[in-house]
N, C-alpha and C positions, 0 to 999 in steps of 0.2 A: 254085441256085448262082451265086455271084458269077462274072461274066464273066472270062475269062483276061485278065491284065493284061500290057502290054508294058512292058519296062523303060524307064526315061528314058535320056538321053543320058549322064549320068554313070554309072548302074548298068551301062550296057552296054560301057564304056570298055575298052579292051584293058589288059592289066597294066602294058605299058609308059607308056601316056599316064596312067594313074593314078599310076606312079611319078614321072613328069615333073611332074605338078601338084602331087604332094607335095614334091617337092624345090623346088618354087617357093613353095609355101605355107607350109612349115614355118618357115624363117628369119623371116618376117613375125610369124608367131604367137608364136615365141620371144621376139622383140623386142617385141611388145605386153605379153607376161607380163612381161618384166624392167623395163618402165616403171612396173609396179605395185609398190606398197610390199611386199605380202605375197610377192613372188616374189623377195627377196633372195638366195636360194640359188641362182637360175639365173644370177646376175650374173657368175658365174666362168666362164661359157662365152660363146664368140662365136656370136651369134646365125646369122651367115651361114655357119657351118660344120655347123650341124645341118640337113642336106638329105637325110637318109635314116633308114631304121629303125634301122640300125646306129648313126648317129650319135645319134639320139634316145635309145637304150638306154644311153647314157653319162650322162643327167641323172638327178638325183635323183628318187625315188618321192614322191609327196605322198599322204598317208594323211588317212583321216577324222579321227584323232587330232591331226594337225598342223591340219587345218581348224577343228576345234572350238577348239584352242589360239589359233590367229591370231584368230579371231572374238571370243574371250574379251578378247584384248589391244586388238584394233582392231574394235568392232562398227560395222554389222552383218556385214560380208562379209569381215572380216579383211584387207583390202587386197589381195584377190585379184580385185576387181572395180570398176568405177568407182562413182561417188557414187550413193547410192540414188535420187536424183530422176533419174537416167538411165533408170530401168526403170519399167514400167508395174505390176509385183507385186513383193512379196516374200513368200516362203513359209517356214514353220517346219516343220523335220522333228525327229523325237525326238533328243534330244541336250541342248539344243535346238542345231540347225544352221540357218543361215538361208541361202536361196537366193534369188537374183535371177531375174527372169522378165520376157519381154514377150509379149504376147498376139499382135502382128502378125506378118506375113511366116512365120509357121510357125515362131517361134523354137525350138522343143523338136524340130522335124522330124518330128513323128508324121505327117504327111501322107505322107511316102514309105512308111512301113509301111500307112497306110489304103489308099492307092492299091494297093498289092501286094495287100491283102486284098480287093480289089474294090469299095471304097466310092467312090462318084463323086457328082457333083450329080444331085439328085432322091432320094438317101437321106435318111431321117430317123433320126439315130443317138440311141439311149437311151444317154446318157452315165452309167453308175452308178459312176463313180470319185468320191472324196471332193473336195468344193470347200471344205472347212472346213481352213484353214491350210496343208495339204499341196498339192502343185502337180499331182498326177495328174488331177483333173478339168479343170485349165485346159490341161495338156498336150493330152490328147486332144481337147478343145474345138478349139483352135488348128489341130490336125491336120485335124479334120472340116472346118473352115471352109476350110482349105486345099484339100480336094477338092470344095468346093461344097456339101456337106451341110448339112442343117438339123439343129440340135441340140435335144434335150430333156434339160435338165440336170438329170437325176433324182437324181444323188447316190445316198446308200446308204439302206437301210432301206425301211419303209413298202411292203412288198411288195405288198399289196393294191392301193394306189394305183398302184404301178408296172405292175401287170398291166393295170389299167384304163386308164392312160395309152396303153401300148401298143397296147391295142385299139382305143381312141378315136381316137388320131392315125395309127394305122397304121405304127408305127416298122419299119424294115426292116433296121436294123444295130443291133448292141449292141456298148458298149465297157464294159469293167469286168474284174474278176477271174474267173477261168474257171469258178468253180462258181456265182457268183450268178445267172446267166443260168438255170441250171436250176431255181433256186428260183422265179424268175419264171415261168418255163413250167408248173411244176407248179401254182402257184397260180392261173394263167389256166386250167388243166385243172380245176381244183376249181370255179372260178367259171363255168365253161362258155364261156370267151372263146376267141376264134379270133385268133392273133396272126399277124403277117406277117414276122418275122425271118427273114432269109435268109443273113445273114453276120454274124460275130462277131470283134471284135479284143480279145484279152485280154492281160493281164500281171498282174505283182503276186503270182504263185502258180502252183504247177504244173499244167499241163495235162495230166493223165493220160489215156492212149490210150482207155480206156474212156469218159471224159467226151467226147472228141472225137468217138467213134463215137455216142454218145448223141444228140450236136447234129446229126452228119451222117444219122441216121436220121429227124430231125425236119425235114430239108431246110435245114439251118444249116452253112454252112462256117465252121468256127472256127480262126483262125491267132493266133499269139502273136508278142510282141516282147519284147525286153529293154531296159528304159529305167530311167534313175534320175533322182532331183530334180536332182541336181548336173550331170548330163551331156545329159538329154534321151535321144534315141533313140540306143541303141548296136548293135543288131543286129535282125533281124526275119525271119520266115517270108514265103515267096512260095507260091503255090499249089503249088509243087513239094514243100513239106513236107519237105525234104533239109536239115536243119540251119536255123542263122540266118545272113543274109547281114549282113555288117558294113556300117553306115552309110556314105554317101560323105563325110561331114563329121565323122568321127572316125578315130582310128589306134589300133587295138586290138593290144596286145601280151600274150602269155602267158608269165608269168614265174614262177620258183621263188617259192613264198610266202616271206615275209619277206626278199626281195631285189628287185632290179630286173633279175635276169639272166634273158633270154628263154631257153625251154626249147625243145628240138627240136619240129619240127611233129608233131602227133598226141598229143604228151605233155600230160598235165594240169598246169594251173598256174593262178595268179591272174590275173584280168583286169585290165590296167592300160590305162586310156584317154587319149588327148590329143585334146581336142575343137578343132576349127577355128572354133569359136564366138568372134567378135571381141570381144562384150561380157564373156565369161567364160571367160578362155583357160586353163582347167584342162590342165595339162602333167603327164603320167605320173600320172595319179590314179588310186590304187589302190582297185577297187570292193569288194574282200573276197571277191569271188564266184570260184569255181573253174569253169574250162571248158577246151576244146581245140580246136585248129584242126581242121576237116573237111577233109581234102584234096580237091582238084579244084574245079570250079565247078557252080554249080547248073544244072540243066537248063532253067530258066526263062530264061535268058539275061542274067541278072545275074552280072557277072563278080568282084565283089570276094570277098575272104576270107570264108570261112564258119566259124562256131563250132558246137559241138555243143548250146550251151545251157547252162542252170544245173546245175552239177554239184557243188555243196555249196559251204561256205565255207572261205575260206583261212585265217581267223583260227582256228587250231586250238590256242590257249592253252590249256594244261592243268594242273591243280594235281597235283604229285606231291610226296609227303612233305610237304604242307603249303605248298609254294613253287611259284608259276607258272612254267612254261616256256613260252617264247613262241618263234614261227617266227623272228624277228629273231635269237634267241641261236643257234639252231641254224645259221643263215646266218653268225654270226660265228664260230662253230667251225671251220665249212669254211673260211671266210676266212683263218682263222689257219694253216691246214695245207695248202700248195697240191697235196700229194700226196693229198689228200682229193678225190674227185669229188662225193660226195654223203653227207649224214649222215640218219639217222633216229632219233628218239628213240622208244622204245616203252615205254609206261607199263603195268605189270602188277601183279599181287596175288599174294603168297605169305605163307602163315601170318599172315594178317590184317595184312599190313604191305604198303606201297606199295614196288614195285620199278621201278628205270631202266636200261633196256638202251639203249645208244648203238650202233646199227649204221653202220659207215663204210665206204663203199664206196672201196677204195684198192688198189694194187698192193704197198704195205708189208706186212710181215709181222710188225712188232712193235706191240701196241696201247699199251705203256707210255707214248710220247711224247704220246698222245691223252688219256690218262686224268687227267693233271694239267690240261690245257685244259678238259676238261669239267666238273670240279669248278671251276674258275675262272670260265668262262663261264655255265655252267646253274646254278652256286651249288648244286649238289648232286653227291654222289659216285653213281656208276653203273658198271655193267661196260660195258666196251667190247668189240664183237665186229667183227672185220674181215670183210668179205665182198667177193668178187671184183667188179671193174668190170661194171657192167650188171645186177647180180643185185638190187638195190634196185627195188620197183615204181615204174613211172612212171605213179603215179595222183594226184599232186599232194600226197600226205601227207608232211609232215616230222615231224609228231608224231601217233602212233598210240597210242589208249588200249584196251587190250584187257581193261580190268577189268570185271567184271559187277556191276551195280547192281541186280539183282533181289533 
């Protein structure tokens, strides 16, 4: 098993010290963004006033669709980053969406996760993330280099060659999707090869408890992280394996899907991230993923906020009666009526026809004023049901589809 790892100085800061550092860094980061063509929407705000999470929450949310539209108008980065020549790499993700990158100085910050997972100098890392167009392979390679490890840039596929290389080189660490290491191990068993893997750093898919247990039984400690092509490392596990610890160079907010409004601690919502990366200063970037804050601090000594990990997708866009209903529309409905605390659209099926129920959480007793807004905002007529404050589930859903497609 990898040795227990001590948190670095940033990871072990007191919450007060972290907040003070945030108050100093945020105005500078907002100013960097405001200086770029693509962040025109931020110029209505005074950068020096954005010194806290509460102040940050007043800024608009940037979505993938906004990114794609900006890049279409101003390729390749939509005016959200510096000139192409200032970066060592440019990547393409599905969309297509282009992301800048650098290989030096652990630009994507995966080194912090690999250290927490027990990787160090002397390790040989079999990096099974892709190197073709998308950045995952380079992200984990730069992280491995940051901890002093040697990298086998294995990429994906050719499992027999992967198993042979692992045996011949004596690779000690694996980086890749959670399930592919099992494929390599099983191929090595079939070939009669002895492998030396003792640690694994995974991302890009679900790490099921049964799979983690399988690796543990083979002497491999497997930890996972949450990272994206746009933001780099967002959160990561430590040996404590109690939630994911937010990286020190990002600010994570959990908001009601379709809005920029933070939810109460512990409630499920969309993950919105502001990065402190000077080269690519994404501000309040909506990941489209659902998660929730895990109260308390990790017993490993890392003191930053923890999240529960991936809990689904925030883009709950659903077609009802042939029309798409989006979380942003539900948010607009709530915004029109201050007396509504929350709303939830429920798509159903009755007599071979779609139905739409809009449940509104309010102290009001008359649903009539809301019905006209439902038709106007959602572009569909539906039944409105009033529920008492606090009655709607805090599970991150604003559109629930109860129809059976069997």
